[in-house]
Residue, then its C-alpha position, 0 to 999 in steps of 0.5 A: x787899838x787893833x781894830x781899824x775903823x775908816x770913814x770915806x771909805x767906810x771900811x772896818x778891819x777886824x784883827x784876829x790875833x797873830x794873823x799879820x794884822x799889825x802890819x796891815x793896820x800900819x800900812x792902812x794908816x799911812x795910806x789914809x793919811x794921804x787920802x783926801x777926805x778919809x779919816x780913822x774913827x774910834x780912837x776914843x772908844x778904847x775898845x779891847x785890842x782885839x774885838x769881834x764883830x759880834x762885840x761891835x754889833x752888841x755894843x752898837x759900835x757902828x752906830x756910835x761911829x756914825x756909819x749910815x750903812x753897814x761898812x765893808x768888813x776886811x780881815x786876814x786869815x792864816x794857816x792855823x799851824x803858822x798862827x800857833x807858831x807865831x803865838x808860841x814865839x810872841x808869848x815867849x818874847x813877851x815873858x822875857x821882856x817882862x822879866x827883864x823889866x822887873x829885873x830893871x825895877x821897871x813897872x810891868x802892866x800885866x796880871x802875870x806874875x814873875x813866877x808864871x813868866x819864868x815858867x813860860x820861858x823855861x817851858x818854851x825851852x824845855x818843850x819846843x814848839x812841837x810838844x808845846x802845841x800838844x801839851x796842856x800849857x797852851x795859852x788861855x784867854x781871860x774867859x778860860x778858852x784855849x787860844x788854839x780853839x778860839x780861832x776864826x769862828x769866835x772873831x767872826x760871829x755875827x757875820x752871817x747877815x753881812x754881805x760886804x765881807x772880804x778876807x785875804x790869806x796871809x800866805x797869799x797876801x799880795x795876790x789877795x789884796x787885789x780883792x780888797x774894797x776900793x781904794x785899798x786894792x790899789x795899795x802897793x803892799x811890800x809884804x814879806x812873810x818874815x814872821x811865819x817863815x820859821x814854822x815851815x822848817x819844823 
């Protein structure tokens, strides 16, 4: 589950794809494990890996989890160019892993065919990142929307009436983490921007 629901403190982390959220959730889970009275909720809900605030509100997720009042909303935003570069590499590596698994006669849980995976890998090599961004081969979601168009806005729909909202910048993670609600602002974040370093060389 990509989104993270905390109780005592009441905090919800909205994970926008390719914004460094996996690192964030892993550190939070370790931190909460040593925090008296704190717990992680929602594992049994089986929500999609990335769930927007609007989808949570429409599905009454906060009520189901027993929040008595609106929880603090936390998230990470990122340089759009770096985010696309991360997606470009993630998509290629995922295709390569699925191809290797099929060649080893392992079962692959994916709606993408072997031929499509080969096209992804070969297309990435042929085009490179700069041309891939400009071509029609950009990845799509199930609703047929382009990844680079479905940016922050669609994940944050429904936040107009929420006052307790904090978003930190991926590129200024350590500095901005001090703005997080208590007690997350006391975490010693050992953050290194490994995944976004490559795009700066383009």
